C-alpha positions in Angstrom: -69.7 -0.8 -42.2 -70.0 -2.7 -38.2 -67.0 -2.3 -35.9 -64.4 -5.5 -34.2 -65.7 -4.0 -31.0 -70.0 -5.2 -32.1 -71.1 -1.4 -30.9 -73.4 -1.0 -34.3 -74.0 2.8 -33.3 -70.3 4.0 -33.7 -70.4 1.8 -36.9 -73.5 3.6 -38.7 -72.8 7.3 -39.8 -76.1 9.2 -38.6 -77.1 11.9 -41.9 -78.8 14.0 -39.6 -77.2 16.6 -36.3 -76.8 15.3 -33.4 -75.5 15.2 -30.4 -73.7 12.5 -28.5 -71.4 9.8 -27.8 -70.1 7.2 -29.7 -68.7 8.7 -33.3 -66.0 8.0 -34.7 -63.3 10.8 -34.3 -61.0 9.9 -37.6 -60.0 5.9 -36.2 -62.1 3.4 -35.3 -59.8 3.0 -32.3 -60.9 6.6 -31.2 -64.8 7.0 -30.6 -65.9 8.3 -27.6 -67.9 6.0 -25.1 -68.4 8.4 -22.4 -68.6 12.2 -21.6 -65.0 13.0 -20.6 -63.5 11.3 -23.7 -66.3 13.0 -25.6 -64.8 16.2 -23.8 -61.9 15.2 -25.3 -62.9 14.4 -29.0 -63.6 18.5 -28.8 -61.2 19.5 -27.8 -59.1 17.7 -30.1 -60.9 19.4 -32.9 -60.7 22.5 -31.3 -57.2 22.2 -31.3 -56.5 21.3 -34.9 -58.9 24.1 -36.0 -56.8 25.4 -34.3 -53.5 24.7 -36.2 -54.7 24.4 -39.7 -54.9 28.0 -38.8 -52.3 29.1 -37.3 -50.1 27.3 -40.3 -52.0 29.8 -42.3 -51.1 32.9 -40.5 -47.6 31.5 -40.7 -47.6 31.1 -44.4 -49.1 35.2 -44.6 -46.4 36.0 -42.4 -43.7 33.6 -44.4 -44.8 35.9 -47.5 -44.9 38.9 -46.3 -42.0 39.0 -44.4 -39.9 37.7 -47.4 -41.4 40.3 -49.7 -39.8 43.2 -47.2 -36.3 41.4 -47.8 -36.4 41.9 -51.3 -37.3 44.8 -51.4 -35.2 45.6 -48.8 -32.2 44.6 -51.1 -33.3 45.6 -54.5 -33.1 49.8 -52.2 -29.7 48.3 -51.0 -28.4 47.3 -54.3 -29.8 49.6 -57.6 -31.8 52.3 -55.5 -34.1 53.5 -58.7 -34.7 49.2 -59.3 -37.1 49.7 -56.2 -39.7 52.4 -56.9 -42.2 52.0 -58.9 -42.3 51.6 -62.8 -44.5 54.3 -63.0 -43.0 56.9 -60.7 -40.0 56.3 -62.7 -42.0 57.1 -65.9 -42.6 60.1 -64.7 -39.4 61.3 -63.2 -37.8 60.7 -66.7 -40.3 62.6 -68.7 -40.9 66.0 -66.6 -36.8 65.6 -66.3 -36.6 64.8 -70.0 -38.5 66.2 -71.6 -38.0 70.2 -72.7 -41.4 72.5 -72.0 -43.3 71.8 -74.8 -42.8 69.0 -76.3 -44.5 66.8 -78.5 -46.4 64.3 -76.3 -43.7 61.7 -77.5 -42.0 61.9 -75.4 -44.1 61.0 -72.7 -44.9 57.4 -75.2 -41.6 57.0 -75.4 -40.9 57.0 -72.1 -43.1 55.0 -71.0 -42.0 52.2 -73.3 -38.7 53.2 -71.9 -39.4 52.3 -67.9 -41.9 49.2 -68.8 -38.8 47.4 -70.3 -36.4 48.4 -67.5 -39.3 47.3 -65.6 -39.7 43.6 -67.2 -35.7 43.9 -67.4 -36.0 44.1 -63.9 -37.9 41.6 -63.1 -36.1 38.8 -65.3 -33.2 39.4 -63.6 -35.0 39.1 -61.0 -36.2 36.0 -61.5 -33.2 34.3 -62.7 -30.9 35.6 -59.7 -33.7 34.4 -57.3 -33.6 30.7 -58.8 -29.6 30.6 -57.6 -31.0 31.8 -54.0 -30.5 29.2 -51.7 -32.4 31.8 -49.3 -35.6 31.2 -52.1 -35.4 28.0 -51.5 -35.8 27.8 -48.3 -38.7 30.1 -48.4 -40.5 27.8 -51.3 -39.8 24.5 -49.3 -40.8 26.8 -46.4 -44.0 27.4 -47.9 -45.2 24.2 -49.3 -44.5 22.4 -46.6 -47.3 24.6 -44.1 -48.9 24.0 -47.0 -49.5 21.1 -46.5 -49.6 21.4 -43.2 -52.2 23.5 -43.1 -54.3 20.7 -46.0 -53.4 17.8 -44.1 -55.2 18.9 -41.2 -57.6 20.8 -42.4 -58.8 17.6 -44.2 -58.5 15.9 -40.8 -61.0 18.5 -39.4 -63.2 18.3 -42.4 -63.0 14.2 -41.1 -64.0 14.8 -38.2 -67.0 17.0 -38.8 -68.2 14.7 -41.9 -69.5 12.6 -38.4 -72.5 15.1 -38.2 -72.0 15.8 -34.6 -72.5 19.3 -33.0 -70.3 19.5 -30.9 -67.7 18.7 -33.2 -69.3 21.1 -35.8 -69.4 23.8 -32.8 -65.5 23.1 -31.7 -64.6 23.4 -35.8 -65.9 26.5 -35.5 -64.5 27.8 -32.6 -61.6 26.9 -32.9 -61.1 28.2 -36.8 -63.0 32.0 -35.0 -60.5 31.5 -31.7 -57.0 31.3 -34.1 -58.6 34.2 -36.6 -58.6 36.3 -33.7 -55.4 35.0 -32.0 -53.6 34.9 -35.7 -55.0 38.7 -36.5 -52.8 40.7 -38.3 -53.6 44.1 -37.5 -51.9 46.3 -39.6 -54.1 44.9 -42.4 -56.8 47.4 -40.7 -55.3 50.3 -40.0 -56.6 53.3 -41.8 -55.3 55.7 -44.3 
């Protein structure tokens, strides 16, 4: 695997962790030959790792926003449909079952609430496919996933050079992105 520019060290791939120059960074034209270029390659690797993790975090936030939007729409259209099925079942049981009634009433109300919740899900799925905002949401999720996976593979290819500097730059980049894009609301104590 020799290169046209005659550098045999850039063409051979080390199979052990090492630190040094002349390791490819994705392209044959991108081979750092001095320490300034090497630092630039480390910054590039760091930025790619942050971008990959940022795209993943953006998708998570998009999904959370979409879920809260759909729940708000359900509440405005049908306040009873926004309640969970178990709460509906408990409400239906206490409202319809007189004191001292049989437990079959509880089973019947549970079946009715399960039936109504499955009808709600069916209605939601069929109406969601016709909703243009749902299509835009799905396309945006697809684009974010595609970007995250593509950039993640690029970082993996850089790290596969077994260069300790690239490995550390990618690791610190992912760690920095985890800190930067962290969602503190998921860590609340109850």
